[in-house]
MILUMZA-89014 format. One record per atom (N, C-alpha, C, O): residue in three letters; x, y, z. Coordinates in nm, 3 decimals. Layout:
BEGIN
+-----+---------+---------+---------+
:   r :       u :       v :       w :
+-----+---------+---------+---------+
: ALA :       X :       Y :       Z :
...
+-----+---------+---------+---------+
! end
This chain:
BEGIN
+-----+---------+---------+---------+
:   r :       u :       v :       w :
+-----+---------+---------+---------+
: UNK :   2.253 :  30.533 : -15.578 :
: UNK :   2.343 :  30.650 : -15.611 :
: UNK :   2.341 :  30.746 : -15.489 :
: UNK :   2.426 :  30.835 : -15.485 :
: UNK :   2.265 :  30.736 : -15.404 :
: UNK :   2.240 :  30.845 : -15.317 :
: UNK :   2.357 :  30.841 : -15.215 :
: UNK :   2.430 :  30.937 : -15.191 :
: UNK :   2.367 :  30.707 : -15.152 :
: UNK :   2.493 :  30.701 : -15.088 :
: UNK :   2.619 :  30.714 : -15.153 :
: UNK :   2.711 :  30.752 : -15.080 :
: UNK :   2.650 :  30.690 : -15.288 :
: UNK :   2.770 :  30.745 : -15.321 :
: UNK :   2.783 :  30.868 : -15.282 :
: UNK :   2.870 :  30.902 : -15.202 :
: UNK :   2.682 :  30.964 : -15.344 :
: UNK :   2.682 :  31.105 : -15.320 :
: UNK :   2.741 :  31.127 : -15.191 :
: UNK :   2.841 :  31.197 : -15.176 :
: UNK :   2.666 :  31.058 : -15.079 :
: UNK :   2.707 :  31.108 : -14.948 :
: UNK :   2.846 :  31.084 : -14.896 :
: UNK :   2.906 :  31.153 : -14.813 :
: UNK :   2.900 :  30.950 : -14.971 :
: UNK :   3.047 :  30.937 : -14.925 :
: UNK :   3.125 :  31.016 : -15.006 :
: UNK :   3.236 :  31.041 : -14.959 :
: UNK :   3.102 :  31.060 : -15.108 :
: UNK :   3.163 :  31.142 : -15.197 :
: UNK :   3.240 :  31.258 : -15.107 :
: UNK :   3.360 :  31.285 : -15.101 :
: UNK :   3.092 :  31.332 : -15.019 :
: UNK :   3.085 :  31.480 : -14.985 :
: UNK :   3.207 :  31.442 : -14.844 :
: UNK :   3.308 :  31.507 : -14.820 :
: UNK :   3.153 :  31.310 : -14.763 :
: UNK :   3.225 :  31.307 : -14.632 :
: UNK :   3.360 :  31.300 : -14.685 :
: UNK :   3.440 :  31.368 : -14.620 :
: UNK :   3.409 :  31.235 : -14.786 :
: UNK :   3.550 :  31.225 : -14.832 :
: UNK :   3.611 :  31.382 : -14.878 :
: UNK :   3.728 :  31.400 : -14.845 :
: UNK :   3.551 :  31.483 : -14.943 :
: UNK :   3.571 :  31.600 : -14.955 :
: UNK :   3.602 :  31.672 : -14.848 :
: UNK :   3.693 :  31.751 : -14.823 :
: UNK :   3.474 :  31.616 : -14.765 :
: UNK :   3.516 :  31.737 : -14.600 :
: UNK :   3.625 :  31.680 : -14.524 :
: UNK :   3.676 :  31.752 : -14.439 :
: UNK :   3.679 :  31.533 : -14.545 :
: UNK :   3.777 :  31.482 : -14.479 :
: UNK :   3.913 :  31.563 : -14.525 :
: UNK :   3.993 :  31.612 : -14.445 :
: UNK :   3.924 :  31.568 : -14.668 :
: UNK :   4.037 :  31.614 : -14.743 :
: UNK :   4.030 :  31.773 : -14.713 :
: UNK :   4.137 :  31.831 : -14.732 :
: UNK :   3.938 :  31.840 : -14.675 :
: UNK :   3.957 :  31.983 : -14.619 :
: UNK :   4.011 :  31.990 : -14.493 :
: UNK :   4.057 :  32.096 : -14.451 :
: UNK :   4.013 :  31.887 : -14.428 :
: UNK :   4.037 :  31.909 : -14.299 :
: UNK :   4.198 :  31.864 : -14.274 :
: UNK :   4.252 :  31.901 : -14.170 :
: UNK :   4.256 :  31.802 : -14.349 :
: UNK :   4.386 :  31.799 : -14.369 :
: UNK :   4.463 :  31.868 : -14.455 :
: UNK :   4.584 :  31.853 : -14.468 :
: UNK :   4.385 :  31.953 : -14.522 :
: UNK :   4.478 :  32.066 : -14.610 :
: UNK :   4.477 :  32.203 : -14.553 :
: UNK :   4.568 :  32.285 : -14.550 :
: UNK :   4.341 :  32.211 : -14.502 :
: UNK :   4.335 :  32.363 : -14.416 :
: UNK :   4.433 :  32.391 : -14.311 :
: UNK :   4.430 :  32.322 : -14.208 :
: UNK :   4.531 :  32.497 : -14.327 :
: UNK :   4.630 :  32.493 : -14.201 :
: UNK :   4.555 :  32.530 : -14.074 :
: UNK :   4.468 :  32.617 : -14.063 :
: UNK :   4.611 :  32.439 : -13.965 :
: UNK :   4.591 :  32.484 : -13.827 :
: UNK :   4.677 :  32.603 : -13.743 :
: UNK :   4.800 :  32.607 : -13.751 :
: UNK :   4.605 :  32.692 : -13.666 :
: UNK :   4.691 :  32.772 : -13.633 :
: UNK :   4.770 :  32.725 : -13.514 :
: UNK :   4.747 :  32.634 : -13.434 :
: UNK :   4.871 :  32.813 : -13.522 :
: UNK :   4.990 :  32.780 : -13.446 :
: UNK :   4.956 :  32.719 : -13.325 :
: UNK :   4.839 :  32.728 : -13.288 :
: UNK :   5.049 :  32.652 : -13.250 :
: UNK :   5.039 :  32.588 : -13.124 :
: UNK :   5.075 :  32.693 : -13.029 :
: UNK :   5.161 :  32.770 : -13.072 :
: UNK :   5.032 :  32.716 : -12.912 :
: UNK :   5.055 :  32.801 : -12.825 :
: UNK :   5.156 :  32.748 : -12.719 :
: UNK :   5.159 :  32.631 : -12.681 :
: UNK :   5.223 :  32.827 : -12.683 :
: UNK :   5.304 :  32.821 : -12.526 :
: UNK :   5.227 :  32.813 : -12.406 :
: UNK :   5.228 :  32.923 : -12.350 :
: UNK :   5.142 :  32.703 : -12.327 :
: UNK :   5.096 :  32.723 : -12.238 :
: UNK :   5.158 :  32.785 : -12.126 :
: UNK :   5.264 :  32.732 : -12.090 :
: UNK :   5.108 :  32.908 : -12.046 :
: UNK :   5.167 :  32.944 : -11.940 :
: UNK :   5.181 :  33.091 : -11.976 :
: UNK :   5.149 :  33.141 : -12.084 :
: UNK :   5.252 :  33.176 : -11.840 :
: UNK :   5.283 :  33.319 : -11.875 :
: UNK :   5.469 :  33.313 : -11.924 :
: UNK :   5.552 :  33.223 : -11.910 :
: UNK :   5.478 :  33.425 : -11.973 :
: UNK :   5.604 :  33.499 : -11.974 :
: UNK :   5.632 :  33.615 : -11.914 :
: UNK :   5.593 :  33.714 : -11.977 :
: UNK :   5.681 :  33.633 : -11.824 :
: UNK :   5.711 :  33.779 : -11.778 :
: UNK :   5.822 :  33.836 : -11.804 :
: UNK :   5.924 :  33.775 : -11.834 :
: UNK :   5.807 :  33.994 : -11.792 :
: UNK :   5.928 :  34.070 : -11.799 :
: UNK :   5.894 :  34.196 : -11.687 :
: UNK :   5.791 :  34.211 : -11.620 :
: UNK :   5.989 :  34.261 : -11.690 :
: UNK :   5.988 :  34.391 : -11.634 :
: UNK :   6.026 :  34.508 : -11.721 :
: UNK :   6.129 :  34.505 : -11.788 :
: UNK :   5.941 :  34.614 : -11.720 :
: UNK :   6.033 :  34.731 : -11.818 :
: UNK :   5.997 :  34.840 : -11.763 :
: UNK :   5.913 :  34.831 : -11.674 :
: UNK :   6.042 :  34.959 : -11.797 :
: UNK :   5.998 :  35.117 : -11.719 :
: UNK :   5.906 :  35.189 : -11.795 :
: UNK :   5.923 :  35.202 : -11.916 :
: UNK :   5.786 :  35.248 : -11.723 :
: UNK :   5.675 :  35.288 : -11.798 :
: UNK :   5.711 :  35.451 : -11.827 :
: UNK :   5.804 :  35.511 : -11.774 :
: UNK :   5.613 :  35.509 : -11.927 :
: UNK :   5.649 :  35.623 : -11.966 :
: UNK :   5.701 :  35.772 : -11.818 :
: UNK :   5.744 :  35.887 : -11.820 :
: UNK :   5.662 :  35.678 : -11.723 :
: UNK :   5.707 :  35.803 : -11.569 :
: UNK :   5.825 :  35.741 : -11.523 :
: UNK :   5.888 :  35.795 : -11.432 :
: UNK :   5.870 :  35.618 : -11.581 :
: UNK :   6.025 :  35.595 : -11.551 :
: UNK :   5.970 :  35.495 : -11.392 :
: UNK :   6.055 :  35.489 : -11.302 :
: UNK :   5.873 :  35.444 : -11.375 :
: UNK :   5.865 :  35.349 : -11.271 :
: UNK :   5.879 :  35.186 : -11.350 :
: UNK :   5.868 :  35.169 : -11.472 :
: UNK :   5.896 :  35.112 : -11.281 :
: UNK :   5.931 :  34.990 : -11.301 :
: UNK :   5.779 :  34.932 : -11.304 :
: UNK :   5.695 :  34.963 : -11.220 :
: UNK :   5.754 :  34.841 : -11.415 :
: UNK :   5.637 :  34.775 : -11.441 :
: UNK :   5.667 :  34.637 : -11.477 :
: UNK :   5.773 :  34.583 : -11.510 :
: UNK :   5.512 :  34.579 : -11.458 :
: UNK :   5.530 :  34.405 : -11.504 :
: UNK :   5.476 :  34.406 : -11.657 :
: UNK :   5.395 :  34.495 : -11.685 :
: UNK :   5.506 :  34.335 : -11.737 :
: UNK :   5.485 :  34.301 : -11.852 :
: UNK :   5.425 :  34.151 : -11.848 :
: UNK :   5.439 :  34.098 : -11.737 :
: UNK :   5.358 :  34.067 : -11.948 :
: UNK :   5.304 :  33.949 : -11.934 :
: UNK :   5.275 :  33.935 : -12.072 :
: UNK :   5.219 :  34.023 : -12.138 :
: UNK :   5.326 :  33.787 : -12.131 :
: UNK :   5.264 :  33.751 : -12.225 :
: UNK :   5.181 :  33.616 : -12.177 :
: UNK :   5.247 :  33.546 : -12.100 :
: UNK :   5.074 :  33.576 : -12.204 :
: UNK :   4.981 :  33.495 : -12.194 :
: UNK :   4.970 :  33.398 : -12.280 :
: UNK :   4.940 :  33.442 : -12.390 :
: UNK :   4.983 :  33.269 : -12.277 :
: UNK :   4.997 :  33.137 : -12.380 :
: UNK :   5.033 :  33.213 : -12.485 :
: UNK :   4.940 :  33.234 : -12.563 :
: UNK :   5.157 :  33.272 : -12.518 :
: UNK :   5.189 :  33.310 : -12.655 :
: UNK :   5.196 :  33.199 : -12.756 :
: UNK :   5.216 :  33.080 : -12.734 :
: UNK :   5.175 :  33.263 : -12.875 :
: UNK :   5.188 :  33.172 : -13.007 :
: UNK :   5.316 :  33.080 : -13.049 :
: UNK :   5.425 :  33.138 : -13.053 :
: UNK :   5.313 :  32.970 : -13.075 :
: UNK :   5.476 :  32.939 : -13.078 :
: UNK :   5.547 :  32.952 : -13.228 :
: UNK :   5.468 :  32.946 : -13.323 :
: UNK :   5.664 :  32.967 : -13.255 :
: UNK :   5.712 :  33.007 : -13.372 :
: UNK :   5.650 :  33.124 : -13.389 :
: UNK :   5.594 :  33.132 : -13.498 :
: UNK :   5.642 :  33.191 : -13.340 :
: UNK :   5.563 :  33.333 : -13.411 :
: UNK :   5.635 :  33.457 : -13.327 :
: UNK :   5.610 :  33.474 : -13.207 :
: UNK :   5.708 :  33.526 : -13.385 :
: UNK :   5.804 :  33.664 : -13.301 :
: UNK :   5.716 :  33.753 : -13.236 :
: UNK :   5.634 :  33.813 : -13.307 :
: UNK :   5.717 :  33.770 : -13.129 :
: UNK :   5.662 :  33.891 : -13.039 :
: UNK :   5.744 :  33.965 : -13.022 :
: UNK :   5.858 :  33.926 : -12.997 :
: UNK :   5.713 :  34.085 : -13.031 :
: UNK :   5.779 :  34.205 : -13.012 :
: UNK :   5.695 :  34.251 : -12.868 :
: UNK :   5.572 :  34.257 : -12.860 :
: UNK :   5.777 :  34.277 : -12.776 :
: UNK :   5.693 :  34.343 : -12.672 :
: UNK :   5.677 :  34.469 : -12.687 :
: UNK :   5.762 :  34.554 : -12.714 :
: UNK :   5.509 :  34.485 : -12.657 :
: UNK :   5.463 :  34.633 : -12.685 :
: UNK :   5.518 :  34.742 : -12.632 :
: UNK :   5.539 :  34.845 : -12.698 :
: UNK :   5.542 :  34.729 : -12.521 :
: UNK :   5.581 :  34.833 : -12.392 :
: UNK :   5.751 :  34.908 : -12.459 :
: UNK :   5.783 :  35.027 : -12.456 :
: UNK :   5.819 :  34.808 : -12.507 :
: UNK :   5.979 :  34.869 : -12.542 :
: UNK :   5.978 :  34.849 : -12.715 :
: UNK :   6.086 :  34.870 : -12.770 :
: UNK :   5.874 :  34.812 : -12.793 :
: UNK :   5.894 :  34.804 : -12.891 :
: UNK :   6.016 :  34.906 : -13.005 :
: UNK :   6.078 :  34.873 : -13.106 :
: UNK :   6.008 :  35.040 : -12.926 :
: UNK :   6.060 :  35.149 : -13.036 :
: UNK :   6.191 :  35.157 : -12.934 :
: UNK :   6.189 :  35.205 : -12.821 :
: UNK :   6.285 :  35.109 : -12.990 :
: UNK :   6.431 :  35.154 : -12.958 :
: UNK :   6.484 :  35.290 : -12.909 :
: UNK :   6.573 :  35.318 : -12.828 :
: UNK :   6.403 :  35.365 : -12.980 :
: UNK :   6.444 :  35.519 : -12.990 :
: UNK :   6.379 :  35.596 : -12.904 :
: UNK :   6.427 :  35.707 : -12.880 :
: UNK :   6.248 :  35.553 : -12.832 :
: UNK :   6.177 :  35.630 : -12.735 :
: UNK :   6.187 :  35.557 : -12.620 :
: UNK :   6.175 :  35.619 : -12.514 :
: UNK :   6.212 :  35.407 : -12.616 :
: UNK :   6.202 :  35.325 : -12.478 :
: UNK :   6.330 :  35.258 : -12.446 :
: UNK :   6.429 :  35.260 : -12.520 :
: UNK :   6.321 :  35.182 : -12.299 :
: UNK :   6.453 :  35.116 : -12.294 :
: UNK :   6.420 :  34.976 : -12.281 :
: UNK :   6.307 :  34.941 : -12.247 :
: UNK :   6.510 :  34.897 : -12.304 :
: UNK :   6.418 :  34.752 : -12.325 :
: UNK :   6.395 :  34.688 : -12.171 :
: UNK :   6.432 :  34.727 : -12.060 :
: UNK :   6.311 :  34.563 : -12.219 :
: UNK :   6.261 :  34.526 : -12.093 :
: UNK :   6.400 :  34.425 : -12.023 :
: UNK :   6.511 :  34.420 : -12.074 :
: UNK :   6.366 :  34.364 : -11.919 :
: UNK :   6.490 :  34.286 : -11.836 :
: UNK :   6.416 :  34.220 : -11.748 :
: UNK :   6.299 :  34.243 : -11.718 :
: UNK :   6.498 :  34.125 : -11.701 :
: UNK :   6.474 :  34.024 : -11.597 :
: UNK :   6.365 :  33.936 : -11.600 :
: UNK :   6.292 :  33.901 : -11.508 :
: UNK :   6.364 :  33.891 : -11.772 :
: UNK :   6.280 :  33.768 : -11.780 :
: UNK :   6.238 :  33.657 : -11.713 :
: UNK :   6.329 :  33.597 : -11.655 :
: UNK :   6.102 :  33.599 : -11.699 :
: UNK :   6.067 :  33.463 : -11.644 :
: UNK :   5.987 :  33.372 : -11.732 :
: UNK :   5.872 :  33.405 : -11.761 :
: UNK :   6.033 :  33.269 : -11.773 :
: UNK :   5.941 :  33.195 : -11.853 :
: UNK :   5.874 :  33.088 : -11.799 :
: UNK :   5.916 :  32.973 : -11.809 :
: UNK :   5.760 :  33.121 : -11.737 :
: UNK :   5.661 :  33.037 : -11.667 :
: UNK :   5.573 :  32.938 : -11.826 :
: UNK :   5.454 :  32.906 : -11.832 :
: UNK :   5.634 :  32.922 : -11.888 :
: UNK :   5.555 :  32.863 : -12.004 :
: UNK :   5.581 :  32.702 : -12.006 :
: UNK :   5.661 :  32.665 : -11.919 :
: UNK :   5.543 :  32.628 : -12.067 :
: UNK :   5.605 :  32.485 : -12.092 :
: UNK :   5.680 :  32.456 : -12.223 :
: UNK :   5.692 :  32.343 : -12.270 :
: UNK :   5.738 :  32.588 : -12.286 :
: UNK :   5.793 :  32.570 : -12.402 :
: UNK :   5.915 :  32.670 : -12.373 :
: UNK :   5.909 :  32.763 : -12.292 :
: UNK :   6.036 :  32.633 : -12.457 :
: UNK :   6.160 :  32.713 : -12.432 :
: UNK :   6.157 :  32.833 : -12.510 :
: UNK :   6.116 :  32.812 : -12.624 :
: UNK :   6.192 :  32.969 : -12.483 :
: UNK :   6.189 :  33.076 : -12.557 :
: UNK :   6.317 :  33.140 : -12.599 :
: UNK :   6.414 :  33.125 : -12.525 :
: UNK :   6.324 :  33.189 : -12.676 :
: UNK :   6.448 :  33.258 : -12.739 :
: UNK :   6.446 :  33.405 : -12.701 :
: UNK :   6.346 :  33.449 : -12.757 :
: UNK :   6.496 :  33.485 : -12.646 :
: UNK :   6.474 :  33.626 : -12.625 :
: UNK :   6.556 :  33.701 : -12.698 :
: UNK :   6.667 :  33.652 : -12.722 :
: UNK :   6.530 :  33.819 : -12.744 :
: UNK :   6.618 :  33.899 : -12.831 :
: UNK :   6.663 :  34.031 : -12.796 :
: UNK :   6.575 :  34.083 : -12.727 :
: UNK :   6.761 :  34.108 : -12.813 :
: UNK :   6.763 :  34.222 : -12.785 :
: UNK :   6.695 :  34.342 : -12.864 :
: UNK :   6.666 :  34.452 : -12.817 :
: UNK :   6.676 :  34.298 : -12.988 :
: UNK :   6.606 :  34.420 : -13.081 :
: UNK :   6.449 :  34.358 : -13.108 :
: UNK :   6.410 :  34.243 : -13.086 :
: UNK :   6.370 :  34.480 : -13.166 :
: UNK :   6.260 :  34.394 : -13.220 :
: UNK :   6.240 :  34.337 : -13.307 :
: UNK :   6.340 :  34.357 : -13.376 :
: UNK :   6.164 :  34.261 : -13.370 :
: UNK :   6.140 :  34.176 : -13.447 :
: UNK :   6.245 :  34.022 : -13.439 :
: UNK :   6.285 :  33.957 : -13.536 :
: UNK :   6.260 :  34.005 : -13.347 :
: UNK :   6.360 :  33.897 : -13.320 :
: UNK :   6.494 :  33.898 : -13.372 :
: UNK :   6.558 :  33.796 : -13.398 :
: UNK :   6.543 :  34.041 : -13.389 :
: UNK :   6.715 :  34.083 : -13.418 :
: UNK :   6.768 :  34.063 : -13.318 :
: UNK :   6.715 :  34.021 : -13.215 :
: UNK :   6.914 :  34.100 : -13.341 :
: UNK :   7.019 :  34.109 : -13.232 :
: UNK :   7.042 :  34.006 : -13.170 :
: UNK :   7.007 :  33.890 : -13.192 :
: UNK :   7.128 :  34.070 : -13.055 :
: UNK :   7.182 :  33.931 : -12.967 :
: UNK :   7.060 :  33.825 : -12.906 :
: UNK :   6.942 :  33.859 : -12.899 :
: UNK :   7.098 :  33.725 : -12.875 :
: UNK :   6.994 :  33.682 : -12.826 :
: UNK :   7.022 :  33.565 : -12.678 :
: UNK :   7.135 :  33.530 : -12.644 :
: UNK :   6.915 :  33.527 : -12.619 :
: UNK :   6.951 :  33.418 : -12.536 :
: UNK :   6.829 :  33.301 : -12.522 :
: UNK :   6.718 :  33.338 : -12.559 :
: UNK :   6.839 :  33.182 : -12.478 :
: UNK :   6.740 :  33.079 : -12.484 :
: UNK :   6.706 :  33.093 : -12.318 :
: UNK :   6.795 :  33.147 : -12.252 :
: UNK :   6.584 :  33.048 : -12.248 :
: UNK :   6.547 :  33.014 : -12.141 :
: UNK :   6.462 :  32.883 : -12.172 :
: UNK :   6.393 :  32.869 : -12.273 :
: UNK :   6.477 :  32.793 : -12.073 :
: UNK :   6.413 :  32.668 : -12.079 :
: UNK :   6.298 :  32.698 : -12.013 :
: UNK :   6.296 :  32.807 : -11.957 :
: UNK :   6.176 :  32.609 : -12.004 :
: UNK :   6.060 :  32.649 : -11.914 :
: UNK :   6.114 :  32.655 : -11.773 :
: UNK :   6.202 :  32.586 : -11.723 :
: UNK :   6.043 :  32.752 : -11.720 :
: UNK :   6.064 :  32.758 : -11.581 :
: UNK :   6.178 :  32.868 : -11.545 :
: UNK :   6.185 :  32.925 : -11.437 :
: UNK :   6.275 :  32.888 : -11.665 :
: UNK :   6.374 :  32.941 : -11.626 :
: UNK :   6.334 :  33.089 : -11.591 :
: UNK :   6.218 :  33.122 : -11.571 :
: UNK :   6.463 :  33.191 : -11.586 :
: UNK :   6.476 :  33.302 : -11.539 :
: UNK :   6.616 :  33.371 : -11.534 :
: UNK :   6.716 :  33.323 : -11.481 :
: UNK :   6.608 :  33.486 : -11.595 :
: UNK :   6.732 :  33.562 : -11.601 :
: UNK :   6.746 :  33.694 : -11.517 :
: UNK :   6.644 :  33.758 : -11.495 :
: UNK :   6.866 :  33.737 : -11.472 :
: UNK :   6.861 :  33.840 : -11.386 :
: UNK :   6.816 :  33.980 : -11.493 :
: UNK :   6.792 :  33.975 : -11.614 :
: UNK :   6.814 :  34.086 : -11.413 :
: UNK :   6.776 :  34.234 : -11.456 :
: UNK :   6.902 :  34.230 : -11.583 :
: UNK :   6.870 :  34.265 : -11.697 :
: UNK :   7.017 :  34.193 : -11.558 :
: UNK :   7.133 :  34.263 : -11.681 :
: UNK :   7.067 :  34.185 : -11.803 :
: UNK :   7.123 :  34.214 : -11.909 :
: UNK :   6.968 :  34.099 : -11.815 :
: UNK :   6.934 :  34.045 : -11.972 :
: UNK :   6.830 :  34.146 : -12.029 :
: UNK :   6.716 :  34.165 : -11.984 :
: UNK :   6.874 :  34.192 : -12.109 :
: UNK :   6.781 :  34.293 : -12.167 :
: UNK :   6.712 :  34.218 : -12.286 :
: UNK :   6.757 :  34.115 : -12.336 :
: UNK :   6.611 :  34.274 : -12.321 :
: UNK :   6.482 :  34.232 : -12.423 :
: UNK :   6.414 :  34.305 : -12.509 :
: UNK :   6.390 :  34.420 : -12.472 :
: UNK :   6.371 :  34.271 : -12.621 :
: UNK :   6.275 :  34.369 : -12.707 :
: UNK :   6.179 :  34.258 : -12.747 :
: UNK :   6.058 :  34.280 : -12.758 :
: UNK :   6.238 :  34.132 : -12.769 :
: UNK :   6.125 :  34.052 : -12.862 :
: UNK :   6.134 :  33.919 : -12.801 :
: UNK :   6.224 :  33.903 : -12.719 :
: UNK :   6.048 :  33.811 : -12.831 :
: UNK :   6.074 :  33.685 : -12.775 :
: UNK :   5.997 :  33.583 : -12.914 :
: UNK :   5.912 :  33.620 : -12.994 :
: UNK :   6.067 :  33.443 : -12.904 :
: UNK :   6.005 :  33.340 : -13.004 :
: UNK :   6.013 :  33.205 : -12.907 :
: UNK :   6.116 :  33.144 : -12.879 :
: UNK :   5.886 :  33.178 : -12.867 :
: UNK :   5.851 :  33.039 : -12.840 :
: UNK :   5.870 :  32.914 : -12.959 :
: UNK :   5.809 :  32.900 : -13.066 :
: UNK :   5.988 :  32.821 : -12.893 :
: UNK :   5.960 :  32.682 : -12.970 :
: UNK :   5.855 :  32.607 : -12.969 :
: UNK :   5.854 :  32.503 : -13.035 :
+-----+---------+---------+---------+
! end
């Protein structure tokens, strides 16, 4: 009888492991970009190991009413990234493969890693 309860508890624990959602996978590496700080100086921004399938609005350029967009992205992650001209993955978009980079002409405010 005692063995039967132990087996049932083990089965229940295993079932919970399969039902519990796991955290989003992460793109391994850095996503780099340039932006202008509050004093008009060029500054470097970076996302380290960003979550996959989660829209990331770049914090330094989140507000289109008060900041210029970021530019010159470099995808030094192992995942493809789609960058967007607007916050919250809105607006025009462009895709960069792992190891890809774009010129300063490419403007962005948010990114989505696959």
